N, C-alpha and C positions, 0 to 999 in steps of 0.2 A: 421144545417148549421154552418160551421166554419167561424169566422171573416175573414179568409184568402180567402174564396170563392169569395168575392166581396170586395177587400181590400180598394178601394177608398171610396166606400159607407160606409163601416164599420168605416173608419177613420172619414169621414165628418159627420156622424150621431152619432159619439162617441167622443173620446178624442180630435179630431180636429174640433168639432162642432163650435167653436168660429171663425174658418176660413170660414165656409160654406156660400156660396151664393146660394139661393134656389129658384126654380120655380116648383111648383107641386112636383113631385117625383124626380126631377133632382137637384143634388147638384154639386157645383164646387168650386175649390180653386180660390182665387183672381188671376187675370191674371198675376200679377207680382210675385206670390208665386209659382205656378205650373200650367201647362197647362191641368191638369187632371180634368175630369168631371165624375161624378158617376150617374148611372141610374139603375133602377131595372133590375132584371135578364131577364125579358121578356118584353122589351119596345114595347109599342103600338104606334099608330099614335099620341096620346095625348102627350106621352113622347117626341117624336121627335119635336112636336110643342113647348113644354116647353124648350127643348134644344135651339131651334132657338130664343125664346124670351129671354132666360137667357144669351146666348153667343152673340147674335146680328148678323145681316147680314154680311156674308163674314168672320166671325171668324173661326179659326181652333182650334179644341179641341182634346184632346187625351183621349180615352176610353180604360180602361184595363179590359179584361175579355175574354169571348168567341168571336169567329169571328162574325162580325156584317154585316148586309146588310141594309144600310140606304135607306130611301125612294127615289124615283126618284127626281132628282134635286140636291141631295147632292153629294159632290165630296169626294171620298176617296183618300187621298194623300199617304197613305201607311199602310200596315199591317206588323208589325214586330212580328214574332213568338218569344215567350220568354218562360222562365221557371221560376217558383216560387220555391225557395229553403227555407226550414225551418231549423232553427239552434238550435233545442233543444239540440243537442250534440256539439255545438260550444265550442271550447276550448278558453276561454277568458283570457286576461292578460293585465295589465297596460303597457303602452308604455312610458318610461321615456323621449324619444325625442319628443313626441307629445305635442302640445300646443292647447288650446281651441281657435278656431277662432271666431271672432266677426264681427259686421257690418263693422268695419274699414278694415277688410281683404277682403271684398266682391269683390273689383276690381281685386285683385290678384286671387281670387277664380274663378271669371268669365274668366279670362285670361287662367288659368290652364284648365278649362273645355273646352274652345274653342280649346285648343291645343290637348286635349286628348279624347274628345267626350264620356264621360261616360253615358250621358243621360241628360235630361232637368235639368238645374240649372239656376235660374233667380235671379233678384236683391233682392228679399225677401225670396228666398227659405231657407235661413239660419234660418228664424223664425220657421221652422218646428221642429227643435230639435238641438241637440248638434253636432257640427262639429269639428273634430280634424285635425290638419295639422302637417306636418314636414317641417322644414326650414333648408336650408343649405346656409351658407354665407348670411343670411337674406332673401333669396328668398324662396317662397312657392313652394315645389317640389312634395308634395303628400298630399292627404286629403281623408277623408271619413266622413260620417255623417248620420243623421237620417231623414227619410222622412215620409212615410205613418205610421199611428199609429192606427191600429185596436185594439179593446179592448184586452189587454193581450199580445200584440205583438208590436214590433217596427221594421220598415224596415231599414236596413243599405243600404245607397245609396251614389251616387257621389264618388265612389271609383276610384281614378285615381292617376297616377304617371307621372311626367314629363319623356318623353322618354329617356332623358339623364341619368336618375337615375333608370331605370328599372333593374330588376335582383338582387335587394338588399333586397327583401322581405318586402318592405315598405307597400305595399297594405295589405298583410297578417297581419302585425303588427298593422296597423290602424284598420282593421276589428275587430281584437281581442280586441283592446282598446275601440272601440265604444261599443262592446259587454259587457264590464265591466259595463258601465253606465246603459245599458238596464237590465242586470241581477240584478244590485243593486236596481232597481225599482220593482223587482219581475216579470219582463216581459221576453218574449222570442224574440230572433232576427229572422228575415227572410230577404230575399232579392229577387230581380228579376235580371235576366240577359237575354240578347238576346240569343236565342237558338244557333245562329251561333258563339257565343263567347266561343268556347270550352276551350280555355286556362283559362279564368276566371272561368268557371264552374268547371274545374279540380282543380283550386286553392281552391275554396269554398268547394268542396267536401273533399279536404284534411284537411280543417279546421274543418270539422264535419257537414257541411250542407248536406241535402239530398233533393232529388226531392220531392216536394209536389204536384205540378200540372203543366200542360202546360197552358200558357196564351198568349193572343194576344194583342198587343198595336196597336190600330187603330186611325189614325189621319184623322178626317173628317172635311170638310168645310161646314159651314152653307150656304144655298143658299142666294144669294144677295137679292132676293125678297120673 
């Protein structure tokens, strides 16, 4: 098996183990870091009980992998078909205009994410890795960073640009710049995108990414009782 086959589990049982909250075979990121929960490839009824115990009644968690059918009483809030792209051939390059973002930048990062919707980004997501941003007239207008960290790989995530500044190649420049740090650690970049986001996928393929697998992001709510 490749670490990318179950990237959340590979991350939380590997380089991101210090983030992991665990119950039985189920692991999750802290709720203010990421909404993702990891489970074995073939979850049985014991695994679903562990999910309920770990997340708590009424909690919503996101599971990345194959399509899931939860037990009766669980609510599926959405299945988002996605693609996993591996960047063995990503052309990386430093970006002179990029600055490293810190906790002090989180309010602006959250505002940019709210306006651009690249995917989950919470108050402590920045703890998962390096985030780079580009500012114009002091305002944060684009960013990209690191999220999942399976052994030997790092996911590039939260790639977004203020709508007023799109068409300038900022996303591509930031992806290549984040890739520099990943390659300097001797690792390989990968990323996820919604299957419907054909423009982003086209951009990533132009940068050297290629399809590794299809993946589904499922948001499920734990029963209240």
